[in-house]
N, C-alpha and C positions, 0 to 999 in steps of 0.2 A: 456631460452625459452622452454616452454613445447609444444610438438607436439603429437597430438592424431593420432594413426595409423588408426582408423576407420574414423576419419575426413579426414585425408590425402587421403584415398582411394576414397573419393568423387571426387577428382580432378585429380588423376592419377592412372592407373592400377598398382597394386603391387602384384606380385606373389611370391616374395621372403619371406623367413622366417625371424624371428626377428634378428637373428645374421647376416644374409646376408645384411639386410637393414641397420643395425647399421654400418656395414663395409662400405657400400656405402655412408652413410652420412659422415663418417669420411674421406673417399677418396675425397669427394667434398668440404672438408674444414670445415664441421660442426661437431666438436668433440662431441661425445655422452658421457655425464658425468654420466648418470644413466638411467636405464630402469625399469619402474614399470609395472608389469603385474597385472592389476586390478582384484580384487576379489580372488586372490590366497589364501588369508587368510580366505576365506569363504568356503573352501573345507569341505564337509560333513555338511554344514548348509542348511537346507531344510525347506519347508513350511509344517506345520502340522495343524491338527484340534483337538481341545479338545473335546473328546467324552464322557469322564467321569470326574466329578468334585466333589471332597470330601475334607474335612478338614483333615489335617495330625493328626493321632490319638495321637501323642506325642508332638505336638507343635501348639498352638493356631494361630500363625501368618503365618503358612505354609499351602499350599494346596497340595493335592495328586491327580495327574491327570493321565488320560490315554489319550495318544495323538496318532492319526493316522497320520503317515508320509509316507503312501503309501506302507508299507511293509506288509508281511503276519501277523506279530504280532504287536500289538500296543506297544508303549513305556510307561513305568511308570516313571513319572517325578515329583519330588518334587520341588515346586516353592515358592519363597518368595515374589513375586510381589503381588500387590493388585488390578491391573486394568484389570484382565482377568475374563472370565466367560465361562460357558458351550457353546460349539459350536463355540467359537472364532477361527479364523485362526491366527496362531502364527508362529514365526520363531524359529526353533529348531536346536540347535547345538548338533549333535548326537555324540556318542562315537567315538573317534578318531579325532575329530575336534581340531584344535589348533587356539585359538582366539588371538587377539593382546595382547602383554605382555607375549607371550609363555604360555598362559593358556590352558592346555590340558584337554579335556573333557573325563572323565573316568566314568565307573560304580562305584558308591560309595554309602555309606549308610548315610542318613541324619536323625538323631534321630531314628536309628534302622530300617529305611525304605529305600529299595533300590531305587536309582534314575538312570535312563538310558539316561540321557541327560540334557540339560538346555534350558529353554526358554529365549530368549535374548532381550536386549534393544539395541538402536542405539549405545550407548557408548560402550557397551560390544563387539559390532562387529566392532567398529572403523569406523562407517559410518555416524555419526552424534553426536549431543550434548545432545539429549534428554535422560535423565537418570531417568525420573519420573516413568517409568514402562516398561514392555516388549512391543515389537512392536505388534500391532494388525492390521492385514491385512484385506482388503476388502473380502467379502464373496466369490467373484469369483476367488480369488487366488487359483491356482491349487495345491492340496495336493501332496506332494512328489517332487515337482519341486525344483531344486537348487535355493537358494535365490539370488545368484549372477546372475544367468540367468534371474530371475524375475526382477532384478534391471537393467538388461542390462550391468552388470559390466563385459564386455568381451573385453575390450579395452587394448591396450598397449600404455603407455605414455613414450615418449623419452624426456629426458632433454638434451638440446643442449647448447653448449657454442658458441654463435654467436659473432664473432669478430666485433669490431667497424666499420670496413670498409665494412661490409655486412648488412646494415640495410634492404636491399631488402629480406633478409631471416628471418625477424622477423614476419613471418606469415605462415599460412598453405599454402596459394597460393604460397608464395615465395619458400618454401621448395619443394612443388609439382613441380615447374618449374625446380629446381635443379635435383630432382629425374628423371623427364621426360628427361632432357638433358643427364643425366648419362646413362640411359637405352635405349635411343632413342625412347621414347614414347611421346604421345600427352598429353597436359594438357586439362582437361575438365573444362573449366571455367563456373561458374554459369550463367544461363540465367535468366535475370530479366525483367519482363514486368511491365510498369507503365501506369496508366491511368492519364494523365496530364491534368489539367485545363488550360484554355486560360489565366486566370488571372495571372499576374506577381507577384512573391513573393515580389518584390521591392515595389509594391504598398501597401503592408501590413506591411512590416518591412524591415529594412536595416541592413546590417552588416558593421560596420566601423572598419577598421584596423588602429589603431593609431601607432603601432610599426611595420612598414613594414620590418625592418631589421630582426626581430626575427620571424615574421609571414608573409610569402610571400602570403599565400592564405588561405581564410576561407570561406566556402560555407554553405548556409543554404537552407533548403527545408521545406515547410509546408505540413504536412500530416493530413488530416481531418478525422473525424469520428473514432477516435482511442479509444478503450476501454482498460483501464489499468486493467490487470488481471494476473492470474497465467500463466506462460509460458507452452507451450506444452512439453510433455516428451522429444521429440528429442532435443529441445533447452536446457532444463535443463540438459540433459546428456552431451551436448557439454560444457556447462558452468562448470559443476562439473569436467569434464576431465581436465580443466585448473586450478583446485584447488580453484575455486570460489564457493560461495553459491548462487543459483538462488534467485532472488529478485522478479521480475515481468517481464512481456513480454517486457516492454519498456527498462528497465535497461539491461535485458539479451540480447536483440537483438543488442544494441549498443556495448556491450562487445563482442558479437559474431562477428560482423563486424571487430572489432579491431583485434581479433585473426585470422580472415580469411584473411584480406587484409593489416593488420598493418595500419589501418586508424582509429585514435582515433575519437570518436564521443561523443556528449553530446545531450541529449534530453531536450528541454524546454517545459513547459506548456504554450502554446501561450496565453491562457486566463489570465495568471498571469504575463506576461511580461509587464513592464512599460517602454516604449520607445524602442529604437533600441538596437542591440547587439554591444557592443564595445570591441575590442580586444586590450589589452594594456599589457605592461610589468608588 
C-alpha cells in the first residue's frame, strides 16, 4: 500500500520528520517497507531558455546552444535532439546532476566543442515514456526554477505492509485515523456538498445484486452534466503519487476515492447503458 505524505497531511496534522513518522507507522502495526523521496534524482535539473541557436560546426545532426538557466553566465550545450528551436523553454541537467542509471552530467567535449550540461527528455529524467525529443515547456515556465519544484515533486511516498486483518488501513483516511490516534490529534474529514435532485435514481436505472453472499452492498448515483476532460493538476499529482498514469477526470477521480477511502468505484456512461446493472460472481 502506497501512502503519500502530502495527501496524508490533508486529513491529519503532521509535524514529525520522515524518520519519526516511519517509526510511528511501525509502532501502530503498519510496517514501512520502503520510503521514496520524490524528485531526489532531479537535483540540479532546472528550467532554461534557449537564447542562441546554431548548428554544431563539426556535426550536421547536432546543435550548439546558449541556454539561460538564471545564472550570471549562460551555458553552452551541445544537443542531438531535433524538436527544439530558438527561445524554447527546456529542461536542463546542469553539471553535477546525476540522472537515473547513475548517469552523471559533467563538462565534456562533443566533437571538439565544450558542452556544459544536457537538455533532457522524459525518459532521461525517469518521469515518463516520451523519448521522441527533449521536453519543451510553456513560455511562462520560470527560468532557473528547479524542475522538480515546477512539477510539484516534493512528496514522500511510504510503502506499507498492511496485514490482512487491517483492511481499514488500506486508504489514506484509514492511515490518518491511526496517526491521529497515535499522536492524540483530530482527523480532518473531507466535507462534501451535493445538490441532489428530487428524482429517484431507481426510476432511471436499478442495481440488481445476484450474488449477495459475495457482494453485500452495491450503490449507484447518477451525476449529470459531466464533461470528460483532462484532470486538474492537483488530481494528476495525487494519481501519479500512487504510481498510476492520469487518464481523464472521470477515471482519475474514481481512483482518487479508492485511495482516499478504500472504496472501489466504477463510472458508467449512462447514455450507453442497456438495461440495469447486475452484480454477479
